[in-house]
C-alpha positions in Angstrom: 2.5 -17.1 6.2 2.9 -20.6 4.5 4.8 -20.2 1.2 5.5 -22.9 -1.2 8.6 -22.6 -3.6 9.3 -24.4 -6.7 13.1 -24.9 -7.2 13.6 -25.1 -3.4 17.2 -26.1 -3.6 18.4 -23.3 -5.9 20.7 -20.6 -4.4 18.1 -17.8 -4.4 15.4 -20.2 -2.9 17.6 -21.2 -0.1 18.4 -17.7 0.8 14.8 -16.7 0.7 13.6 -19.7 2.8 16.2 -18.6 5.4 14.9 -15.2 5.5 11.4 -16.1 5.7 11.6 -18.9 8.3 13.7 -16.5 10.2 10.8 -14.1 10.4 8.5 -16.9 11.5 6.9 -17.8 8.2 6.6 -21.7 7.2 8.1 -22.5 3.9 7.7 -25.6 1.8 10.4 -26.3 -0.7 9.7 -28.4 -3.7 12.8 -30.3 -4.7 13.5 -32.9 -7.3 16.5 -34.7 -5.8 15.8 -36.2 -2.3 19.6 -35.9 -1.5 19.0 -32.0 -1.3 16.7 -32.4 1.6 19.3 -31.8 4.3 20.3 -28.3 2.8 16.6 -27.5 2.9 16.2 -28.4 6.4 19.2 -26.5 7.4 17.5 -23.1 6.4 14.5 -24.1 8.4 12.2 -25.2 5.3 10.2 -28.4 4.9 11.3 -30.2 1.7 8.8 -32.0 -0.6 10.0 -34.2 -3.4 8.2 -33.4 -6.6 9.5 -33.4 -10.0 8.0 -30.6 -12.0 8.8 -32.3 -15.3 6.8 -35.3 -14.4 4.2 -34.0 -11.8 0.4 -33.8 -12.3 -1.5 -30.6 -11.4 -3.5 -32.6 -8.7 -0.4 -33.7 -7.1 1.1 -30.3 -6.8 -2.2 -28.6 -5.8 -2.4 -30.9 -2.8 0.8 -29.5 -1.7 -0.1 -25.8 -2.5 -3.4 -26.1 -0.8 -3.7 -24.0 2.3 -0.7 -21.6 1.3 -0.9 -17.9 1.2 1.6 -17.6 -1.6 3.8 -19.5 -4.1 7.2 -18.7 -5.6 8.5 -19.9 -8.9 12.3 -20.1 -8.5 13.0 -23.2 -10.5 15.3 -23.3 -13.5 17.0 -26.0 -15.6 20.4 -24.4 -14.7 23.7 -24.1 -16.4 24.7 -27.1 -18.7 21.0 -28.1 -19.5 19.6 -28.5 -23.0 17.5 -26.0 -24.8 14.6 -28.6 -24.4 14.7 -28.5 -20.7 14.6 -24.7 -20.7 11.0 -25.2 -21.9 10.3 -28.3 -19.6 11.4 -26.5 -16.5 11.5 -22.8 -16.8 8.3 -22.6 -18.8 6.2 -25.6 -18.3 7.2 -25.7 -14.4 5.9 -22.2 -14.0 2.6 -23.1 -15.9 2.2 -26.1 -13.7 2.6 -24.3 -10.6 0.2 -21.6 -11.7 -2.3 -24.4 -12.5 -1.8 -25.7 -9.2 -2.2 -22.4 -7.5 -5.5 -21.7 -9.4 -6.7 -25.4 -8.6 -6.1 -24.8 -4.9 -7.3 -21.2 -4.5 -3.9 -19.6 -3.8 -3.9 -16.2 -5.3 -0.5 -14.6 -4.6 2.3 -15.8 -7.1 5.8 -14.6 -7.5 7.9 -15.5 -10.6 11.5 -15.2 -10.9 12.2 -14.6 -14.6 15.2 -12.6 -16.1 16.3 -9.3 -17.5 15.9 -9.8 -21.3 12.6 -11.6 -21.2 10.2 -10.2 -23.8 13.0 -9.3 -26.2 14.8 -11.2 -28.9 17.8 -13.0 -27.6 21.1 -11.0 -28.1 23.0 -11.7 -31.4 25.7 -14.0 -31.0 24.2 -16.2 -28.3 23.7 -19.9 -28.7 20.5 -21.9 -29.1 20.2 -22.8 -25.5 20.5 -19.1 -24.3 17.7 -18.3 -26.9 15.7 -21.1 -25.6 16.1 -19.8 -22.1 14.9 -16.3 -22.9 12.1 -17.6 -25.0 11.1 -20.0 -22.3 11.1 -17.3 -19.7 9.1 -14.9 -22.0 6.4 -17.6 -22.5 6.2 -18.2 -18.8 5.6 -14.6 -18.2 3.0 -14.4 -20.8 1.2 -17.3 -19.2 1.2 -15.9 -15.9 0.0 -12.4 -17.0 -3.0 -14.1 -18.7 -4.3 -15.5 -15.4 -6.6 -14.3 -12.7 -3.9 -14.4 -10.0 -2.2 -11.6 -7.9 1.0 -12.3 -9.8 4.3 -10.3 -9.7 7.0 -11.0 -12.0 10.7 -10.2 -11.0 13.5 -9.8 -13.6 16.9 -9.8 -11.9 19.9 -8.7 -13.8 23.2 -10.5 -13.8 23.3 -12.8 -10.6 26.2 -12.8 -8.3 27.2 -14.6 -5.0 28.3 -11.4 -3.5 27.1 -10.6 0.1 23.8 -8.5 0.4 24.1 -4.9 0.0 20.4 -4.1 1.0 20.5 -1.5 -1.7 19.0 -2.1 -5.1 17.2 -0.3 -8.3 13.8 -1.8 -8.7 11.4 -0.5 -11.3 9.3 -1.4 -14.3 11.1 -2.4 -17.6 13.4 -1.5 -19.0 16.4 -0.9 -16.6 20.0 -0.9 -17.9 21.5 -4.2 -17.6 23.6 -4.7 -14.2 24.8 -7.0 -11.6 22.6 -8.0 -8.5 23.6 -10.3 -5.6 21.4 -13.4 -5.2 21.0 -12.5 -1.5 19.6 -9.2 -2.5 17.1 -10.8 -4.9 16.1 -13.1 -2.1 15.6 -10.0 0.2 13.4 -8.2 -2.5 11.3 -11.4 -3.0 10.6 -11.3 0.9 9.3 -7.8 0.8 7.2 -8.5 -2.4 5.3 -11.4 -0.8 3.3 -9.1 1.3 3.2 -6.1 -1.0 -0.2 -6.5 -2.4 0.3 -3.2 -4.5 2.9 -5.0 -6.6 0.2 -7.4 -8.0 0.1 -7.0 -11.9 3.6 -5.8 -12.1 6.7 -6.8 -14.0 9.7 -5.4 -12.3 13.4 -5.3 -13.1 16.1 -5.5 -10.5 19.8 -4.6 -10.4 22.0 -3.1 -7.8 21.5 0.5 -6.8 21.3 2.8 -3.8 17.6 2.6 -2.5 17.0 0.7 0.4 14.9 -2.6 -0.4 12.1 -1.8 1.8 11.9 1.7 0.3 12.2 0.4 -3.3 9.2 -2.0 -2.8 7.1 0.6 -0.9 7.6 3.1 -3.7 6.6 1.1 -6.6 3.6 2.7 -8.4 3.9 5.9 -6.7 
């Protein structure tokens, strides 16, 4: 497969790219900063410099054209403003979905977050509230489209090594931790799991092998 990933320099995206290229797939990683290209090359992916906050649909569609799937793994990241939660986490997903539709690419994986679709927890600041709202709006936009979409909401992300064991189910799961490496492995399985199209899934650590967790969805 040929897969285009937005947010191609993110931790999950780099782990996913390494998994996919190791299986013989072609990965195009969209990055904003040209200085990140060496790290993308190091995991076997092809970096393409596109700023999602400035790009036009036609520019992105030209890159997406001919792909088998797209993955939205972008985010404004820690320390960003509330405004950028909307311009990256929401508007970036909308732009990638527009490009997928324009280029005829149907498979779309979106990385969201547990807590999307609910009011922000009491006591959290305005940036967190904007993050949850932006992710919720991005999900809602994707659900309204005629694409083979799957939304994945990981729990609290860690940099621990992969366990290969998860809990993956429709909302709502109890909040818990999940290693970024396991998130990447789940995404790699979901890419070719057509039966998950139209599903919103939550993901935390667990005791089910990843391949079994994905295969068992919808049963």
